[in-house]
Backbone bond lengths (Angstrom), bond angles and torsions (degrees), N, CA, C in turn:
res aa  C-N    CA-C-N  psi(-1)  N-CA   C-N-CA  omega(-1)  CA-C   N-CA-C  phi
1 M - - - 1.449 - - 1.510 109.59 -
2 T 1.300 116.26 153.47 1.454 122.23 178.33 1.527 109.54 -113.21
3 F 1.324 115.16 133.49 1.458 122.75 177.58 1.525 106.91 -119.77
4 I 1.335 116.40 124.78 1.455 121.35 -177.80 1.516 107.99 -107.58
5 V 1.325 116.42 120.14 1.465 122.92 178.42 1.516 106.60 -93.72
6 R 1.315 116.48 121.26 1.475 120.89 179.71 1.523 108.41 -120.56
7 G 1.323 115.12 136.97 1.456 119.43 -179.98 1.502 112.10 -141.09
8 T 1.322 114.77 151.75 1.470 121.34 174.56 1.517 108.33 -133.11
9 R 1.323 114.03 147.85 1.474 121.32 174.46 1.522 105.42 -151.33
10 G 1.330 114.47 105.91 1.454 119.32 -175.99 1.529 109.78 62.76
11 E 1.332 115.92 -125.42 1.465 121.78 179.50 1.525 112.81 -85.08
12 N 1.329 117.55 -7.38 1.454 122.56 -175.29 1.523 111.86 -91.03
13 A 1.332 114.98 149.34 1.456 121.24 176.13 1.526 107.70 -138.40
14 T 1.340 115.37 150.10 1.463 120.92 178.37 1.515 109.35 -141.67
15 T 1.317 115.63 152.53 1.474 122.04 178.49 1.519 107.52 -139.62
16 A 1.327 115.15 136.22 1.463 121.08 175.23 1.530 108.19 -135.24
17 V 1.311 116.73 139.72 1.464 121.21 -179.95 1.526 108.49 -109.69
18 R 1.317 115.55 131.68 1.457 122.10 178.26 1.528 108.78 -129.88
19 L 1.307 116.50 150.54 1.464 121.88 -178.54 1.527 112.66 -94.38
20 R 1.317 117.41 -14.52 1.468 121.09 -179.48 1.523 109.10 -126.46
21 A 1.325 115.21 147.84 1.465 120.77 -179.02 1.524 110.69 -62.73
22 D 1.328 119.53 -41.22 1.464 120.49 -176.08 1.526 111.55 -63.83
23 T 1.332 118.07 -38.11 1.465 119.43 179.13 1.523 111.35 -74.26
24 A 1.343 116.58 -31.99 1.475 119.38 175.60 1.532 110.25 -66.23
25 V 1.333 116.49 -43.58 1.466 119.80 178.73 1.517 111.20 -64.07
26 A 1.327 118.01 -40.06 1.466 120.60 178.34 1.527 111.03 -61.32
27 K 1.331 116.78 -45.43 1.466 121.27 178.19 1.532 110.96 -62.38
28 A 1.336 115.80 -45.25 1.454 119.97 -178.67 1.534 110.89 -62.75
29 R 1.320 116.86 -41.27 1.479 120.57 179.39 1.521 110.80 -65.11
30 D 1.335 117.77 -38.35 1.464 120.82 175.67 1.511 110.40 -59.64
31 L 1.319 116.82 -42.62 1.458 120.37 179.72 1.536 111.28 -66.64
32 V 1.316 117.67 -40.66 1.461 121.77 178.80 1.529 109.56 -59.29
33 V 1.319 116.72 -45.98 1.458 121.36 179.93 1.528 110.88 -61.21
34 A 1.328 116.88 -32.90 1.472 121.66 179.50 1.533 112.14 -82.82
35 G 1.329 117.56 3.74 1.453 120.18 175.35 1.518 116.24 96.00
36 W 1.318 116.99 11.17 1.464 120.83 178.71 1.509 110.45 -86.35
37 H 1.325 117.10 152.53 1.469 124.22 170.69 1.534 105.52 -97.54
38 V 1.317 117.03 118.69 1.461 120.24 -169.91 1.528 113.29 -128.58
39 F 1.309 114.59 159.38 1.464 122.81 165.97 1.510 107.33 -149.27
40 I 1.326 115.24 159.19 1.461 121.86 176.95 1.518 107.04 -110.68
41 E 1.314 115.37 123.02 1.463 120.60 177.92 1.530 108.25 -93.92
42 C 1.307 115.42 123.38 1.454 122.61 -177.31 1.519 109.90 -100.92
43 P 1.320 116.43 174.98 1.467 119.05 175.89 1.523 110.72 -50.81
44 A 1.282 116.69 149.41 1.474 125.09 -177.25 1.536 111.62 70.27
45 G 1.345 117.77 12.30 1.457 120.50 175.39 1.524 115.31 76.42
46 I 1.306 118.43 13.14 1.452 121.14 -179.21 1.528 108.79 -76.09
47 R 1.345 115.74 131.05 1.465 121.35 -177.92 1.514 110.87 -99.69
48 N 1.315 115.83 135.44 1.454 122.50 176.03 1.531 108.28 -119.81
49 Y 1.338 114.90 121.56 1.456 122.49 -178.74 1.529 108.41 -93.77
50 P 1.355 117.71 168.86 1.460 120.37 -173.94 1.535 114.93 -47.94
51 D 1.308 119.20 -36.91 1.475 120.22 178.39 1.525 112.30 -64.87
52 D 1.326 118.15 -18.48 1.460 122.50 -178.18 1.527 114.33 -98.34
53 F 1.326 117.36 -4.32 1.466 119.74 -173.42 1.531 112.55 -59.35
54 E 1.305 118.07 -37.00 1.470 120.40 178.78 1.530 110.59 -62.02
55 N 1.329 116.84 -35.05 1.474 120.68 177.10 1.530 110.57 -62.73
56 L 1.302 116.51 -39.09 1.469 119.43 177.86 1.521 110.69 -62.33
57 L 1.324 115.57 -43.01 1.458 119.15 -178.75 1.523 111.99 -66.58
58 S 1.315 116.93 -43.44 1.465 118.99 -179.24 1.536 110.88 -68.57
59 D 1.336 117.75 -36.43 1.451 120.92 177.19 1.533 112.64 -68.22
60 S 1.323 116.97 -31.31 1.461 120.33 -176.83 1.518 111.26 -74.94
61 E 1.336 118.06 -16.93 1.457 120.59 179.04 1.523 112.03 -76.01
62 S 1.312 116.45 -17.06 1.469 121.12 179.14 1.527 109.59 -74.34
63 D 1.319 116.47 144.38 1.459 120.54 176.84 1.510 112.06 -78.49
64 N 1.321 117.42 -16.22 1.458 121.33 -177.43 1.527 110.40 -97.00
65 P 1.326 119.10 118.51 1.457 119.83 177.00 1.526 109.37 -61.83
66 Q 1.318 115.67 138.70 1.443 120.48 178.94 1.512 109.66 -151.29
67 Q 1.290 116.67 161.19 1.448 120.83 176.08 1.513 107.58 -67.03
68 L 1.334 117.37 130.72 1.440 120.10 -171.58 1.508 113.95 -80.97
69 R 1.309 118.13 -35.73 1.456 120.55 -178.47 1.517 108.92 -142.03
70 H 1.309 116.07 150.88 1.448 121.17 173.87 1.524 108.25 -86.34
71 P 1.328 119.12 143.96 1.468 120.53 -178.93 1.521 112.71 -54.24
72 E 1.330 117.55 -37.11 1.464 120.08 179.87 1.523 110.37 -63.03
73 A 1.334 117.22 -41.93 1.452 120.99 179.81 1.518 110.52 -65.51
74 S 1.329 117.68 -37.50 1.450 120.62 177.95 1.512 111.33 -64.74
75 S 1.324 117.82 -36.60 1.467 121.79 176.93 1.522 110.00 -63.32
76 E 1.324 116.40 -41.04 1.454 120.41 177.38 1.514 111.14 -64.60
77 A 1.336 116.64 -41.71 1.458 120.82 178.89 1.535 110.80 -63.68
78 L 1.330 116.87 -39.83 1.471 120.87 176.77 1.511 110.62 -61.59
79 A 1.305 117.75 -42.60 1.472 121.41 178.88 1.532 110.51 -61.77
80 R 1.347 117.05 -44.17 1.477 120.23 178.94 1.531 109.79 -63.40
81 Y 1.316 116.31 -43.40 1.459 121.90 -179.57 1.534 110.50 -60.30
82 N 1.322 116.97 -45.94 1.464 120.26 179.97 1.520 111.67 -66.35
83 R 1.339 117.44 -37.34 1.476 119.97 177.30 1.538 110.03 -61.41
84 K 1.330 116.57 -42.16 1.471 120.00 179.42 1.511 111.89 -64.22
85 R 1.336 115.94 -31.88 1.467 120.27 179.04 1.511 111.73 -83.35
86 G 1.331 117.96 -4.55 1.453 121.18 178.72 1.504 113.67 82.92
87 K 1.302 118.44 25.15 1.483 121.17 179.12 1.491 110.11 -102.12
């Protein structure tokens, strides 16, 4: 599976591609610490925001591939994320 880490900070944007959820979460957390606003895009375009990163890690421990998040849950996570950012 491919996990795309996307981040923005002011006018800047960055993208990193990882093949495993744990390495994608590690990269995303590094960016968060550096002041970036990030999410991890999973297969099928589902976005996971920082509050969801633990779900990615727990789902990746399973031997059975599965959809990591439901689109409705990702919308809720986006709303929480934007509220924290003051939007």
